[in-house]
C-alpha positions as CSV (number, residue, x, y, z in Angstrom):
1,M,27.0,-11.3,11.6
2,K,26.5,-11.4,7.8
3,S,23.1,-12.3,6.4
4,A,22.7,-14.9,3.7
5,T,21.3,-13.7,0.3
6,V,17.8,-14.5,-0.7
7,N,19.1,-17.0,-3.3
8,E,21.1,-18.8,-0.6
9,L,18.1,-19.0,1.7
10,K,16.0,-20.3,-1.1
11,K,18.4,-23.1,-1.8
12,E,18.6,-24.0,1.8
13,L,14.8,-24.0,2.3
14,E,14.4,-26.4,-0.7
15,H,16.3,-29.0,1.3
16,L,14.4,-28.6,4.6
17,E,11.4,-30.8,5.6
18,P,7.9,-29.1,5.6
19,H,7.6,-29.3,9.4
20,R,10.9,-27.6,9.8
21,I,9.9,-24.8,7.4
22,A,6.7,-24.4,9.4
23,E,8.7,-24.0,12.6
24,L,11.0,-21.4,11.1
25,T,8.0,-19.5,9.6
26,L,6.2,-19.3,13.0
27,R,9.4,-18.2,14.7
28,L,9.9,-15.5,12.1
29,A,6.3,-14.4,12.6
30,R,6.9,-13.9,16.4
31,F,9.6,-11.3,15.8
32,K,7.9,-8.5,14.0
33,K,4.3,-7.4,13.5
34,E,4.8,-6.9,9.8
35,N,6.1,-10.5,9.4
36,K,2.9,-11.7,11.0
37,E,0.7,-9.4,8.9
38,L,2.5,-10.6,5.7
39,L,2.1,-14.2,6.7
40,T,-1.6,-13.6,7.4
41,F,-2.0,-12.0,4.0
42,L,-0.2,-14.8,2.2
43,I,-2.2,-17.6,4.0
44,Y,-5.7,-16.1,4.3
45,E,-6.1,-13.2,1.9
46,S,-3.9,-13.5,-1.1
47,H,-6.5,-15.6,-3.0
48,D,-9.0,-12.7,-2.8
49,L,-7.1,-9.6,-3.8
50,P,-10.3,-7.5,-4.5
51,G,-11.6,-8.3,-1.0
52,Y,-8.2,-7.4,0.5
53,I,-8.1,-4.1,-1.4
54,Q,-11.6,-3.3,0.0
55,Q,-10.3,-4.0,3.5
56,V,-7.4,-1.7,3.0
57,K,-9.8,1.0,1.7
58,E,-11.8,0.6,4.9
59,V,-8.7,1.0,7.0
60,M,-7.9,4.2,5.0
61,D,-11.4,5.5,5.5
62,G,-11.1,5.0,9.2
63,E,-7.8,6.9,9.3
64,F,-9.4,9.7,7.3
65,L,-12.3,9.9,9.7
66,T,-9.9,10.2,12.7
67,M,-7.6,12.6,10.9
68,N,-6.7,15.8,12.7
69,R,-7.6,18.8,10.4
70,D,-7.0,21.6,13.0
71,T,-3.9,22.8,11.2
72,L,-2.2,22.1,7.9
73,Y,0.7,20.7,9.8
74,L,-1.4,18.1,11.6
75,A,-3.3,17.3,8.4
76,K,0.0,16.7,6.6
77,K,1.2,14.4,9.4
78,S,-2.1,12.4,9.2
79,L,-1.8,12.2,5.4
80,R,1.7,10.8,5.6
81,K,0.6,8.3,8.2
82,I,-2.2,7.1,5.9
83,L,0.3,6.8,3.0
84,R,2.7,4.8,5.2
85,I,-0.1,2.4,6.2
86,T,-1.2,2.1,2.5
87,A,2.3,1.5,1.3
88,K,2.8,-1.3,3.9
89,Y,-0.4,-3.1,2.7
90,V,0.6,-2.6,-1.0
91,R,4.0,-4.2,-0.3
92,Y,2.2,-7.3,0.9
93,T,0.3,-7.7,-2.4
94,G,3.2,-7.1,-4.7
95,S,0.7,-5.9,-7.3
96,K,1.2,-2.7,-9.3
97,E,-2.5,-2.6,-10.2
98,A,-3.5,-2.8,-6.5
99,E,-1.1,0.0,-5.8
100,V,-2.6,2.2,-8.5
101,E,-6.1,1.5,-7.2
102,L,-5.2,2.3,-3.6
103,L,-3.3,5.5,-4.5
104,I,-6.2,6.7,-6.7
105,Y,-8.5,6.0,-3.8
106,F,-6.2,8.0,-1.5
107,I,-6.2,11.1,-3.7
108,S,-10.0,10.8,-4.4
109,T,-10.6,10.6,-0.6
110,I,-8.5,13.7,-0.1
111,H,-10.9,15.5,-2.6
112,R,-14.0,14.0,-0.9
113,T,-12.9,15.1,2.6
114,N,-12.2,18.7,1.4
115,I,-8.7,18.8,2.6
116,P,-7.2,22.1,1.2
117,I,-4.6,20.6,-1.2
118,R,-3.3,23.9,-2.6
119,S,-3.3,26.0,0.6
120,G,0.1,24.6,1.8
121,A,3.2,23.7,-0.1
122,V,3.8,20.4,1.7
123,I,0.4,19.0,1.2
124,S,0.4,20.2,-2.4
125,N,3.8,18.5,-3.0
126,L,2.6,15.3,-1.3
127,Y,-0.5,15.2,-3.5
128,D,1.5,16.0,-6.7
129,T,4.0,13.3,-5.9
130,Q,1.3,10.7,-5.5
131,V,-0.3,11.7,-8.8
132,R,3.1,11.4,-10.6
133,K,3.7,8.0,-8.9
134,I,0.3,6.8,-10.1
135,E,1.1,8.0,-13.7
136,K,4.4,6.1,-13.6
137,L,2.8,3.0,-12.3
138,I,0.1,3.2,-14.9
139,A,2.7,3.4,-17.6
140,G,4.0,0.0,-16.5
141,L,0.7,-1.8,-16.8
142,D,-0.9,-3.6,-19.8
143,E,-2.3,-1.2,-22.5
144,D,-5.9,-2.1,-21.7
145,L,-5.4,-1.4,-18.1
146,Q,-3.5,1.8,-18.8
147,H,-6.5,3.3,-20.6
148,D,-8.9,2.4,-17.8
149,W,-6.7,3.7,-15.0
150,R,-5.9,6.9,-16.9
151,V,-9.6,7.6,-17.3
152,E,-10.1,6.9,-13.6
153,L,-7.2,9.2,-12.7
154,K,-8.5,12.0,-14.9
155,K,-11.9,11.6,-13.3
156,V,-10.4,12.0,-9.8
157,C,-7.9,14.8,-10.6
158,G,-10.3,16.8,-12.8
């Protein structure tokens, strides 16, 4: 079965009654955890983006605390897991500035937890990729914000 395009869905939703849209939304939320999380963000948390970012940072901190550092392999797997979780929450916001803030927090937390960044090629590449991603995201922001975030990135990276 072929899916309708977003534009087609948008046109059809404009013609539906509000109670029908609510029914469809709730049905959609039942199918996937991510749909429910996105709906929760849009309804309850989208008005307070700084508070939401703080909640995501707390989730990241929890993941860093439970991170397995026994071997570089397990540390790498844990870092990738934290990045997946962070990317999911960033997708909900749709904000490049929030993504920059959370990725800078990610690499600063790596420094604070004394994870050996340069002792393994995989972790080193993961770290460098995130730094490049942050630089690219900063380049797409307003000029005032660019300067502020570049200073913050320089502070974190050294």
